[in-house]
PQR file of N, CA, C, O and H, with PARSE charges and radii, in Angstrom:
ATOM      1  N   UNK A   1       0.923  -1.113   0.128 -0.4000 1.5000
ATOM      2  CA  UNK A   1       0.151   0.014   0.036 -0.0000 2.0000
ATOM      3  C   UNK A   1       0.755   1.231   0.023  0.5500 1.7000
ATOM      4  O   UNK A   1       0.284   2.173  -0.615 -0.5500 1.4000
ATOM      5  N   UNK A   2       1.922   1.317   0.777 -0.4000 1.5000
ATOM      6  CA  UNK A   2       3.083   2.594   0.702 -0.0000 2.0000
ATOM      7  C   UNK A   2       3.589   2.862  -0.414  0.5500 1.7000
ATOM      8  O   UNK A   2       3.847   4.040  -0.662 -0.5500 1.4000
ATOM      9  H   UNK A   2       2.304   0.552   1.295  0.4000 1.0000
ATOM     10  N   UNK A   3       3.882   1.764  -1.449 -0.4000 1.5000
ATOM     11  CA  UNK A   3       4.389   2.124  -2.494 -0.0000 2.0000
ATOM     12  C   UNK A   3       3.306   2.946  -3.514  0.5500 1.7000
ATOM     13  O   UNK A   3       3.560   3.915  -4.230 -0.5500 1.4000
ATOM     14  H   UNK A   3       3.673   0.807  -1.247  0.4000 1.0000
ATOM     15  N   UNK A   4       2.231   2.354  -3.370 -0.4000 1.5000
ATOM     16  CA  UNK A   4       1.079   3.033  -4.169 -0.0000 2.0000
ATOM     17  C   UNK A   4       0.789   4.539  -3.795  0.5500 1.7000
ATOM     18  O   UNK A   4       0.469   5.464  -4.541 -0.5500 1.4000
ATOM     19  H   UNK A   4       2.025   1.567  -2.788  0.4000 1.0000
ATOM     20  N   UNK A   5       0.949   4.529  -2.718 -0.4000 1.5000
ATOM     21  CA  UNK A   5       0.618   6.037  -1.833 -0.0000 2.0000
ATOM     22  C   UNK A   5       1.987   7.030  -2.499  0.5500 1.7000
ATOM     23  O   UNK A   5       1.869   8.118  -3.064 -0.5500 1.4000
ATOM     24  H   UNK A   5       1.210   3.778  -2.112  0.4000 1.0000
ATOM     25  N   UNK A   6       2.914   6.480  -2.302 -0.4000 1.5000
ATOM     26  CA  UNK A   6       4.255   7.231  -2.710 -0.0000 2.0000
ATOM     27  C   UNK A   6       4.076   7.712  -4.358  0.5500 1.7000
ATOM     28  O   UNK A   6       4.059   8.878  -4.750 -0.5500 1.4000
ATOM     29  H   UNK A   6       3.010   5.596  -1.844  0.4000 1.0000
ATOM     30  N   UNK A   7       3.951   6.518  -5.175 -0.4000 1.5000
ATOM     31  CA  UNK A   7       3.611   6.884  -6.607 -0.0000 2.0000
ATOM     32  C   UNK A   7       2.500   7.785  -6.865  0.5500 1.7000
ATOM     33  O   UNK A   7       2.599   8.540  -7.833 -0.5500 1.4000
ATOM     34  H   UNK A   7       3.964   5.570  -4.856  0.4000 1.0000
ATOM     35  N   UNK A   8       1.516   7.816  -6.180 -0.4000 1.5000
ATOM     36  CA  UNK A   8       0.297   8.847  -6.204 -0.0000 2.0000
ATOM     37  C   UNK A   8       0.699   9.978  -5.651  0.5500 1.7000
ATOM     38  O   UNK A   8       0.315  11.000  -6.220 -0.5500 1.4000
ATOM     39  H   UNK A   8       1.436   7.203  -5.394  0.4000 1.0000
ATOM     40  N   UNK A   9       1.373  10.103  -4.688 -0.4000 1.5000
ATOM     41  CA  UNK A   9       2.091  11.482  -4.461 -0.0000 2.0000
ATOM     42  C   UNK A   9       2.999  12.039  -5.299  0.5500 1.7000
ATOM     43  O   UNK A   9       3.008  13.252  -5.510 -0.5500 1.4000
ATOM     44  H   UNK A   9       1.685   9.273  -4.226  0.4000 1.0000
ATOM     45  N   UNK A  10       3.715  11.330  -5.769 -0.4000 1.5000
ATOM     46  CA  UNK A  10       4.749  11.638  -6.679 -0.0000 2.0000
ATOM     47  C   UNK A  10       4.024  12.237  -7.946  0.5500 1.7000
ATOM     48  O   UNK A  10       4.211  13.413  -8.259 -0.5500 1.4000
ATOM     49  H   UNK A  10       3.707  10.345  -5.598  0.4000 1.0000
ATOM     50  N   UNK A  11       3.202  11.415  -8.661 -0.4000 1.5000
ATOM     51  CA  UNK A  11       2.412  11.855  -9.803 -0.0000 2.0000
ATOM     52  C   UNK A  11       1.702  12.990  -9.499  0.5500 1.7000
ATOM     53  O   UNK A  11       1.355  13.698 -10.444 -0.5500 1.4000
ATOM     54  H   UNK A  11       3.051  10.460  -8.407  0.4000 1.0000
ATOM     55  N   UNK A  12       1.374  13.357  -8.236 -0.4000 1.5000
ATOM     56  CA  UNK A  12       0.127  14.474  -7.973 -0.0000 2.0000
ATOM     57  C   UNK A  12       1.265  15.668  -7.909  0.5500 1.7000
ATOM     58  O   UNK A  12       1.256  16.535  -8.783 -0.5500 1.4000
ATOM     59  H   UNK A  12       1.656  12.782  -7.468  0.4000 1.0000
ATOM     60  N   UNK A  13       2.084  15.684  -7.026 -0.4000 1.5000
ATOM     61  CA  UNK A  13       2.906  16.878  -6.464 -0.0000 2.0000
ATOM     62  C   UNK A  13       4.375  16.969  -7.050  0.5500 1.7000
ATOM     63  O   UNK A  13       4.815  18.117  -6.995 -0.5500 1.4000
ATOM     64  H   UNK A  13       2.091  14.980  -6.316  0.4000 1.0000
ATOM     65  N   UNK A  14       5.074  16.216  -7.492 -0.4000 1.5000
ATOM     66  CA  UNK A  14       6.521  16.093  -7.825 -0.0000 2.0000
ATOM     67  C   UNK A  14       6.584  16.001  -9.403  0.5500 1.7000
ATOM     68  O   UNK A  14       7.279  16.883  -9.908 -0.5500 1.4000
ATOM     69  H   UNK A  14       4.717  15.283  -7.536  0.4000 1.0000
ATOM     70  N   UNK A  15       6.090  15.251 -10.142 -0.4000 1.5000
ATOM     71  CA  UNK A  15       6.422  14.948 -11.603 -0.0000 2.0000
ATOM     72  C   UNK A  15       6.483  16.172 -12.386  0.5500 1.7000
ATOM     73  O   UNK A  15       5.976  17.192 -11.919 -0.5500 1.4000
ATOM     74  H   UNK A  15       5.525  14.535  -9.732  0.4000 1.0000
ATOM     75  N   UNK A  16       7.063  16.185 -13.555 -0.4000 1.5000
ATOM     76  CA  UNK A  16       7.138  17.431 -14.386 -0.0000 2.0000
ATOM     77  C   UNK A  16       5.441  17.506 -14.775  0.5500 1.7000
ATOM     78  O   UNK A  16       5.015  18.661 -14.801 -0.5500 1.4000
ATOM     79  H   UNK A  16       7.475  15.357 -13.934  0.4000 1.0000
ATOM     80  N   UNK A  17       4.636  16.649 -15.016 -0.4000 1.5000
ATOM     81  CA  UNK A  17       3.318  16.933 -15.443 -0.0000 2.0000
ATOM     82  C   UNK A  17       2.177  17.005 -14.404  0.5500 1.7000
ATOM     83  O   UNK A  17       0.993  16.971 -14.737 -0.5500 1.4000
ATOM     84  H   UNK A  17       4.982  15.711 -14.995  0.4000 1.0000
ATOM     85  N   UNK A  18       2.640  17.116 -13.001 -0.4000 1.5000
ATOM     86  CA  UNK A  18       1.736  17.200 -12.011 -0.0000 2.0000
ATOM     87  C   UNK A  18       0.481  18.051 -12.198  0.5500 1.7000
ATOM     88  O   UNK A  18       0.416  19.107 -12.827 -0.5500 1.4000
ATOM     89  H   UNK A  18       3.603  17.143 -12.730  0.4000 1.0000
ATOM     90  N   UNK A  19      -0.476  17.440 -11.570 -0.4000 1.5000
ATOM     91  CA  UNK A  19      -1.697  18.383 -11.631 -0.0000 2.0000
ATOM     92  C   UNK A  19      -1.801  19.409 -10.691  0.5500 1.7000
ATOM     93  O   UNK A  19      -2.574  20.356 -10.838 -0.5500 1.4000
ATOM     94  H   UNK A  19      -0.423  16.582 -11.059  0.4000 1.0000
ATOM     95  N   UNK A  20      -0.931  19.242  -9.565 -0.4000 1.5000
ATOM     96  CA  UNK A  20      -1.109  20.250  -8.162 -0.0000 2.0000
ATOM     97  C   UNK A  20       0.203  21.099  -8.211  0.5500 1.7000
ATOM     98  O   UNK A  20       1.314  20.593  -8.059 -0.5500 1.4000
ATOM     99  H   UNK A  20      -0.303  18.473  -9.445  0.4000 1.0000
ATOM    100  N   UNK A  21       0.019  22.234  -8.403 -0.4000 1.5000
ATOM    101  CA  UNK A  21       1.365  23.125  -8.177 -0.0000 2.0000
ATOM    102  C   UNK A  21       1.075  23.964  -6.785  0.5500 1.7000
ATOM    103  O   UNK A  21       0.431  25.013  -6.764 -0.5500 1.4000
ATOM    104  H   UNK A  21      -0.884  22.646  -8.527  0.4000 1.0000
ATOM    105  N   UNK A  22       1.653  23.334  -5.631 -0.4000 1.5000
ATOM    106  CA  UNK A  22       1.425  24.097  -4.389 -0.0000 2.0000
ATOM    107  C   UNK A  22       3.001  24.600  -4.120  0.5500 1.7000
ATOM    108  O   UNK A  22       3.359  24.483  -2.949 -0.5500 1.4000
ATOM    109  H   UNK A  22       2.177  22.481  -5.648  0.4000 1.0000
ATOM    110  N   UNK A  23       3.819  25.052  -4.896 -0.4000 1.5000
ATOM    111  CA  UNK A  23       4.981  25.696  -4.574 -0.0000 2.0000
ATOM    112  C   UNK A  23       6.123  24.470  -4.368  0.5500 1.7000
ATOM    113  O   UNK A  23       5.863  23.302  -4.081 -0.5500 1.4000
ATOM    114  H   UNK A  23       3.528  25.148  -5.848  0.4000 1.0000
ATOM    115  N   UNK A  24       7.402  25.032  -4.584 -0.4000 1.5000
ATOM    116  CA  UNK A  24       8.555  24.275  -4.518 -0.0000 2.0000
ATOM    117  C   UNK A  24       8.930  23.449  -3.147  0.5500 1.7000
ATOM    118  O   UNK A  24       9.331  22.287  -3.087 -0.5500 1.4000
ATOM    119  H   UNK A  24       7.613  25.981  -4.817  0.4000 1.0000
ATOM    120  N   UNK A  25       8.656  24.509  -1.888 -0.4000 1.5000
ATOM    121  CA  UNK A  25       8.811  23.601  -0.753 -0.0000 2.0000
ATOM    122  C   UNK A  25       8.122  22.332  -0.700  0.5500 1.7000
ATOM    123  O   UNK A  25       8.773  21.310  -0.484 -0.5500 1.4000
ATOM    124  H   UNK A  25       8.330  25.454  -1.937  0.4000 1.0000
ATOM    125  N   UNK A  26       6.857  22.293  -0.877 -0.4000 1.5000
ATOM    126  CA  UNK A  26       6.166  21.013  -0.802 -0.0000 2.0000
ATOM    127  C   UNK A  26       6.626  19.888  -1.814  0.5500 1.7000
ATOM    128  O   UNK A  26       6.394  18.686  -1.683 -0.5500 1.4000
ATOM    129  H   UNK A  26       6.328  23.123  -1.052  0.4000 1.0000
ATOM    130  N   UNK A  27       7.244  20.423  -2.731 -0.4000 1.5000
ATOM    131  CA  UNK A  27       7.610  19.477  -3.982 -0.0000 2.0000
ATOM    132  C   UNK A  27       8.812  18.695  -3.340  0.5500 1.7000
ATOM    133  O   UNK A  27       8.976  17.477  -3.415 -0.5500 1.4000
ATOM    134  H   UNK A  27       7.432  21.399  -2.837  0.4000 1.0000
ATOM    135  N   UNK A  28       9.560  19.523  -2.748 -0.4000 1.5000
ATOM    136  CA  UNK A  28      11.073  19.171  -2.291 -0.0000 2.0000
ATOM    137  C   UNK A  28      10.794  18.218  -1.150  0.5500 1.7000
ATOM    138  O   UNK A  28      11.492  17.236  -0.898 -0.5500 1.4000
ATOM    139  H   UNK A  28       9.427  20.512  -2.687  0.4000 1.0000
ATOM    140  N   UNK A  29       9.645  18.616  -0.437 -0.4000 1.5000
ATOM    141  CA  UNK A  29       9.521  18.054   0.810 -0.0000 2.0000
ATOM    142  C   UNK A  29       9.014  16.490   0.617  0.5500 1.7000
ATOM    143  O   UNK A  29       9.431  15.613   1.373 -0.5500 1.4000
ATOM    144  H   UNK A  29       9.078  19.414  -0.642  0.4000 1.0000
ATOM    145  N   UNK A  30       8.054  16.199  -0.489 -0.4000 1.5000
ATOM    146  CA  UNK A  30       7.484  15.032  -0.861 -0.0000 2.0000
ATOM    147  C   UNK A  30       8.667  13.970  -1.633  0.5500 1.7000
ATOM    148  O   UNK A  30       8.822  12.755  -1.510 -0.5500 1.4000
ATOM    149  H   UNK A  30       7.715  16.912  -1.103  0.4000 1.0000
ATOM    150  N   UNK A  31       9.344  14.895  -2.394 -0.4000 1.5000
ATOM    151  CA  UNK A  31      10.598  14.273  -3.217 -0.0000 2.0000
ATOM    152  C   UNK A  31      11.369  13.582  -2.094  0.5500 1.7000
ATOM    153  O   UNK A  31      11.746  12.410  -2.128 -0.5500 1.4000
ATOM    154  H   UNK A  31       9.219  15.882  -2.494  0.4000 1.0000
ATOM    155  N   UNK A  32      11.558  14.451  -1.088 -0.4000 1.5000
ATOM    156  CA  UNK A  32      12.717  13.745  -0.208 -0.0000 2.0000
ATOM    157  C   UNK A  32      12.143  12.718   0.725  0.5500 1.7000
ATOM    158  O   UNK A  32      12.864  11.832   1.183 -0.5500 1.4000
ATOM    159  H   UNK A  32      11.251  15.403  -1.060  0.4000 1.0000
ATOM    160  N   UNK A  33      10.841  12.810   1.026 -0.4000 1.5000
ATOM    161  CA  UNK A  33      10.169  11.808   1.763 -0.0000 2.0000
ATOM    162  C   UNK A  33      10.096  10.541   0.888  0.5500 1.7000
ATOM    163  O   UNK A  33      10.310   9.489   1.491 -0.5500 1.4000
ATOM    164  H   UNK A  33      10.255  13.530   0.654  0.4000 1.0000
ATOM    165  N   UNK A  34       9.842  10.466  -0.370 -0.4000 1.5000
ATOM    166  CA  UNK A  34       9.970   9.236  -0.978 -0.0000 2.0000
ATOM    167  C   UNK A  34      11.399   8.537  -1.053  0.5500 1.7000
ATOM    168  O   UNK A  34      11.561   7.353  -0.758 -0.5500 1.4000
ATOM    169  H   UNK A  34       9.668  11.321  -0.859  0.4000 1.0000
ATOM    170  N   UNK A  35      12.283   9.271  -1.420 -0.4000 1.5000
ATOM    171  CA  UNK A  35      13.539   8.790  -1.569 -0.0000 2.0000
ATOM    172  C   UNK A  35      14.229   8.335  -0.228  0.5500 1.7000
ATOM    173  O   UNK A  35      15.082   7.447  -0.240 -0.5500 1.4000
ATOM    174  H   UNK A  35      12.151  10.233  -1.660  0.4000 1.0000
ATOM    175  N   UNK A  36      13.837   8.968   0.923 -0.4000 1.5000
ATOM    176  CA  UNK A  36      14.018   8.733   2.225 -0.0000 2.0000
ATOM    177  C   UNK A  36      13.756   7.499   2.519  0.5500 1.7000
ATOM    178  O   UNK A  36      14.546   6.651   2.934 -0.5500 1.4000
ATOM    179  H   UNK A  36      13.145   9.689   0.933  0.4000 1.0000
ATOM    180  N   UNK A  37      12.168   7.353   2.211 -0.4000 1.5000
ATOM    181  CA  UNK A  37      11.629   6.299   2.423 -0.0000 2.0000
ATOM    182  C   UNK A  37      12.229   4.902   1.696  0.5500 1.7000
ATOM    183  O   UNK A  37      12.283   3.850   2.332 -0.5500 1.4000
ATOM    184  H   UNK A  37      11.527   8.042   1.873  0.4000 1.0000
ATOM    185  N   UNK A  38      12.642   4.998   0.395 -0.4000 1.5000
ATOM    186  CA  UNK A  38      13.132   4.125  -0.370 -0.0000 2.0000
ATOM    187  C   UNK A  38      14.293   3.829   0.360  0.5500 1.7000
ATOM    188  O   UNK A  38      14.240   2.675   0.784 -0.5500 1.4000
ATOM    189  H   UNK A  38      12.598   5.853  -0.122  0.4000 1.0000
ATOM    190  N   UNK A  39      15.485   4.515   0.721 -0.4000 1.5000
ATOM    191  CA  UNK A  39      16.609   4.330   1.249 -0.0000 2.0000
ATOM    192  C   UNK A  39      16.450   3.617   2.749  0.5500 1.7000
ATOM    193  O   UNK A  39      17.282   2.778   3.096 -0.5500 1.4000
ATOM    194  H   UNK A  39      15.528   5.452   0.377  0.4000 1.0000
ATOM    195  N   UNK A  40      15.465   3.947   3.527 -0.4000 1.5000
ATOM    196  CA  UNK A  40      15.163   3.378   4.831 -0.0000 2.0000
ATOM    197  C   UNK A  40      14.747   1.854   4.561  0.5500 1.7000
ATOM    198  O   UNK A  40      15.103   0.917   5.275 -0.5500 1.4000
ATOM    199  H   UNK A  40      14.789   4.628   3.245  0.4000 1.0000
ATOM    200  N   UNK A  41      14.014   1.758   3.528 -0.4000 1.5000
ATOM    201  CA  UNK A  41      13.301   0.243   3.248 -0.0000 2.0000
ATOM    202  C   UNK A  41      14.522  -0.661   3.004  0.5500 1.7000
ATOM    203  O   UNK A  41      14.732  -1.678   3.665 -0.5500 1.4000
ATOM    204  H   UNK A  41      13.724   2.520   2.948  0.4000 1.0000
ATOM    205  N   UNK A  42      15.316  -0.216   2.005 -0.4000 1.5000
ATOM    206  CA  UNK A  42      16.621  -0.906   1.955 -0.0000 2.0000
ATOM    207  C   UNK A  42      17.365  -1.364   3.002  0.5500 1.7000
ATOM    208  O   UNK A  42      17.925  -2.450   3.149 -0.5500 1.4000
ATOM    209  H   UNK A  42      15.145   0.610   1.469  0.4000 1.0000
ATOM    210  N   UNK A  43      17.289  -0.163   3.895 -0.4000 1.5000
ATOM    211  CA  UNK A  43      18.108  -0.595   5.166 -0.0000 2.0000
ATOM    212  C   UNK A  43      17.240  -1.609   6.019  0.5500 1.7000
ATOM    213  O   UNK A  43      17.763  -2.520   6.661 -0.5500 1.4000
ATOM    214  H   UNK A  43      16.834   0.719   3.776  0.4000 1.0000
ATOM    215  N   UNK A  44      16.240  -1.443   5.988 -0.4000 1.5000
ATOM    216  CA  UNK A  44      15.380  -2.308   6.757 -0.0000 2.0000
ATOM    217  C   UNK A  44      15.542  -3.650   6.605  0.5500 1.7000
ATOM    218  O   UNK A  44      15.578  -4.433   7.555 -0.5500 1.4000
ATOM    219  H   UNK A  44      15.816  -0.703   5.466  0.4000 1.0000
ATOM    220  N   UNK A  45      15.675  -4.069   5.054 -0.4000 1.5000
ATOM    221  CA  UNK A  45      15.751  -5.430   4.670 -0.0000 2.0000
ATOM    222  C   UNK A  45      17.149  -6.192   4.730  0.5500 1.7000
ATOM    223  O   UNK A  45      17.381  -7.278   4.201 -0.5500 1.4000
ATOM    224  H   UNK A  45      15.645  -3.433   4.282  0.4000 1.0000
ATOM    225  N   UNK A  46      18.058  -5.397   5.493 -0.4000 1.5000
ATOM    226  CA  UNK A  46      19.494  -5.613   5.478 -0.0000 2.0000
ATOM    227  C   UNK A  46      20.279  -5.362   4.461  0.5500 1.7000
ATOM    228  O   UNK A  46      21.434  -5.785   4.500 -0.5500 1.4000
ATOM    229  H   UNK A  46      17.869  -4.515   5.923  0.4000 1.0000
ATOM    230  N   UNK A  47      19.810  -4.617   3.333 -0.4000 1.5000
ATOM    231  CA  UNK A  47      20.540  -4.071   2.180 -0.0000 2.0000
ATOM    232  C   UNK A  47      21.271  -2.775   2.324  0.5500 1.7000
ATOM    233  O   UNK A  47      21.051  -1.777   1.638 -0.5500 1.4000
ATOM    234  H   UNK A  47      18.871  -4.274   3.302  0.4000 1.0000
ATOM    235  N   UNK A  48      22.320  -2.894   3.448 -0.4000 1.5000
ATOM    236  CA  UNK A  48      22.991  -1.677   3.887 -0.0000 2.0000
ATOM    237  C   UNK A  48      23.715  -0.596   2.667  0.5500 1.7000
ATOM    238  O   UNK A  48      23.590   0.624   2.556 -0.5500 1.4000
ATOM    239  H   UNK A  48      22.500  -3.705   4.005  0.4000 1.0000
ATOM    240  N   UNK A  49      24.446  -1.502   1.894 -0.4000 1.5000
ATOM    241  CA  UNK A  49      25.267  -0.892   0.965 -0.0000 2.0000
ATOM    242  C   UNK A  49      24.180  -0.271  -0.112  0.5500 1.7000
ATOM    243  O   UNK A  49      24.100   0.939  -0.324 -0.5500 1.4000
ATOM    244  H   UNK A  49      24.547  -2.492   1.984  0.4000 1.0000
ATOM    245  N   UNK A  50      23.461  -1.133  -0.680 -0.4000 1.5000
ATOM    246  CA  UNK A  50      22.437  -0.632  -1.668 -0.0000 2.0000
ATOM    247  C   UNK A  50      21.558   0.434  -1.016  0.5500 1.7000
ATOM    248  O   UNK A  50      20.869   1.012  -1.857 -0.5500 1.4000
ATOM    249  H   UNK A  50      23.527  -2.116  -0.508  0.4000 1.0000
ATOM    250  N   UNK A  51      21.389   0.840   0.163 -0.4000 1.5000
ATOM    251  CA  UNK A  51      20.571   1.844   0.958 -0.0000 2.0000
ATOM    252  C   UNK A  51      21.453   3.037   0.794  0.5500 1.7000
ATOM    253  O   UNK A  51      20.924   4.104   0.484 -0.5500 1.4000
ATOM    254  H   UNK A  51      21.949   0.371   0.846  0.4000 1.0000
ATOM    255  N   UNK A  52      22.919   2.956   0.994 -0.4000 1.5000
ATOM    256  CA  UNK A  52      23.592   4.224   0.864 -0.0000 2.0000
ATOM    257  C   UNK A  52      23.970   4.501  -0.433  0.5500 1.7000
ATOM    258  O   UNK A  52      24.335   5.623  -0.786 -0.5500 1.4000
ATOM    259  H   UNK A  52      23.348   2.089   1.247  0.4000 1.0000
ATOM    260  N   UNK A  53      23.901   3.504  -1.192 -0.4000 1.5000
ATOM    261  CA  UNK A  53      24.126   3.855  -2.918 -0.0000 2.0000
ATOM    262  C   UNK A  53      22.872   4.626  -3.408  0.5500 1.7000
ATOM    263  O   UNK A  53      22.875   5.667  -4.066 -0.5500 1.4000
ATOM    264  H   UNK A  53      23.605   2.593  -0.905  0.4000 1.0000
ATOM    265  N   UNK A  54      21.765   3.897  -2.953 -0.4000 1.5000
ATOM    266  CA  UNK A  54      20.565   4.634  -3.419 -0.0000 2.0000
ATOM    267  C   UNK A  54      20.338   6.015  -2.955  0.5500 1.7000
ATOM    268  O   UNK A  54      19.906   6.865  -3.734 -0.5500 1.4000
ATOM    269  H   UNK A  54      21.763   3.052  -2.419  0.4000 1.0000
ATOM    270  N   UNK A  55      20.616   6.287  -1.684 -0.4000 1.5000
ATOM    271  CA  UNK A  55      20.511   7.413  -1.004 -0.0000 2.0000
ATOM    272  C   UNK A  55      21.577   8.448  -1.459  0.5500 1.7000
ATOM    273  O   UNK A  55      21.212   9.623  -1.453 -0.5500 1.4000
ATOM    274  H   UNK A  55      20.967   5.597  -1.051  0.4000 1.0000
ATOM    275  N   UNK A  56      22.813   8.176  -1.842 -0.4000 1.5000
ATOM    276  CA  UNK A  56      23.842   9.131  -2.688 -0.0000 2.0000
ATOM    277  C   UNK A  56      23.163   9.436  -3.941  0.5500 1.7000
ATOM    278  O   UNK A  56      23.002  10.602  -4.302 -0.5500 1.4000
ATOM    279  H   UNK A  56      23.110   7.221  -1.847  0.4000 1.0000
ATOM    280  N   UNK A  57      22.731   8.364  -4.667 -0.4000 1.5000
ATOM    281  CA  UNK A  57      22.736   8.593  -6.104 -0.0000 2.0000
ATOM    282  C   UNK A  57      21.010   9.669  -6.287  0.5500 1.7000
ATOM    283  O   UNK A  57      20.684  10.312  -7.284 -0.5500 1.4000
ATOM    284  H   UNK A  57      22.862   7.417  -4.373  0.4000 1.0000
ATOM    285  N   UNK A  58      20.377   9.556  -5.245 -0.4000 1.5000
ATOM    286  CA  UNK A  58      19.178  10.051  -4.970 -0.0000 2.0000
ATOM    287  C   UNK A  58      19.550  11.823  -4.816  0.5500 1.7000
ATOM    288  O   UNK A  58      18.914  12.743  -5.330 -0.5500 1.4000
ATOM    289  H   UNK A  58      20.642   9.033  -4.435  0.4000 1.0000
ATOM    290  N   UNK A  59      20.529  11.899  -4.120 -0.4000 1.5000
ATOM    291  CA  UNK A  59      21.096  12.963  -3.557 -0.0000 2.0000
ATOM    292  C   UNK A  59      21.818  13.735  -4.704  0.5500 1.7000
ATOM    293  O   UNK A  59      21.579  14.939  -4.794 -0.5500 1.4000
ATOM    294  H   UNK A  59      21.046  11.152  -3.703  0.4000 1.0000
ATOM    295  N   UNK A  60      22.548  13.247  -5.455 -0.4000 1.5000
ATOM    296  CA  UNK A  60      23.326  13.591  -6.567 -0.0000 2.0000
ATOM    297  C   UNK A  60      22.347  14.066  -7.612  0.5500 1.7000
ATOM    298  O   UNK A  60      22.698  15.001  -8.333 -0.5500 1.4000
ATOM    299  H   UNK A  60      22.742  12.268  -5.382  0.4000 1.0000
ATOM    300  N   UNK A  61      21.152  13.520  -7.772 -0.4000 1.5000
ATOM    301  CA  UNK A  61      20.084  13.461  -8.858 -0.0000 2.0000
ATOM    302  C   UNK A  61      19.361  14.819  -8.467  0.5500 1.7000
ATOM    303  O   UNK A  61      19.112  15.689  -9.301 -0.5500 1.4000
ATOM    304  H   UNK A  61      20.867  12.761  -7.186  0.4000 1.0000
ATOM    305  N   UNK A  62      19.036  14.921  -7.072 -0.4000 1.5000
ATOM    306  CA  UNK A  62      18.285  15.933  -6.724 -0.0000 2.0000
ATOM    307  C   UNK A  62      18.983  17.255  -6.810  0.5500 1.7000
ATOM    308  O   UNK A  62      18.334  18.268  -7.071 -0.5500 1.4000
ATOM    309  H   UNK A  62      19.239  14.214  -6.394  0.4000 1.0000
ATOM    310  N   UNK A  63      20.530  17.303  -6.560 -0.4000 1.5000
ATOM    311  CA  UNK A  63      21.049  18.385  -6.611 -0.0000 2.0000
ATOM    312  C   UNK A  63      21.507  18.938  -8.170  0.5500 1.7000
ATOM    313  O   UNK A  63      21.730  20.119  -8.436 -0.5500 1.4000
ATOM    314  H   UNK A  63      21.058  16.481  -6.348  0.4000 1.0000
ATOM    315  N   UNK A  64      21.580  17.973  -8.980 -0.4000 1.5000
ATOM    316  CA  UNK A  64      21.844  18.198 -10.533 -0.0000 2.0000
ATOM    317  C   UNK A  64      20.431  18.842 -11.019  0.5500 1.7000
ATOM    318  O   UNK A  64      20.360  19.791 -11.800 -0.5500 1.4000
ATOM    319  H   UNK A  64      21.399  17.014  -8.764  0.4000 1.0000
ATOM    320  N   UNK A  65      19.349  18.195 -10.450 -0.4000 1.5000
ATOM    321  CA  UNK A  65      18.155  18.856 -10.892 -0.0000 2.0000
ATOM    322  C   UNK A  65      17.858  20.307 -10.410  0.5500 1.7000
ATOM    323  O   UNK A  65      17.112  21.056 -11.040 -0.5500 1.4000
ATOM    324  H   UNK A  65      19.407  17.424  -9.816  0.4000 1.0000
ATOM    325  N   UNK A  66      18.352  20.584  -9.498 -0.4000 1.5000
ATOM    326  CA  UNK A  66      18.360  21.963  -9.012 -0.0000 2.0000
ATOM    327  C   UNK A  66      19.122  22.970  -9.584  0.5500 1.7000
ATOM    328  O   UNK A  66      18.945  24.174  -9.396 -0.5500 1.4000
ATOM    329  H   UNK A  66      18.958  19.976  -8.985  0.4000 1.0000
ATOM    330  N   UNK A  67      20.095  22.392 -10.385 -0.4000 1.5000
ATOM    331  CA  UNK A  67      21.136  23.480 -10.863 -0.0000 2.0000
ATOM    332  C   UNK A  67      20.663  23.741 -12.349  0.5500 1.7000
ATOM    333  O   UNK A  67      21.260  24.556 -13.053 -0.5500 1.4000
ATOM    334  H   UNK A  67      20.239  21.415 -10.537  0.4000 1.0000
TER
END
């Protein structure tokens, strides 16, 4: 259920063709929550290296997107 909720929030508030435009702070907060949730999910199932790699890739991607 949580992945479906994350996908719905992403499509509604974060994607380039999003239907709801509430400002950049909300967009960044949801984007951060989705990626942190993904990294924490990897960590919770014991995939620590993958969690760190995923979080690092998300951080670099987000930084490059803002430039």
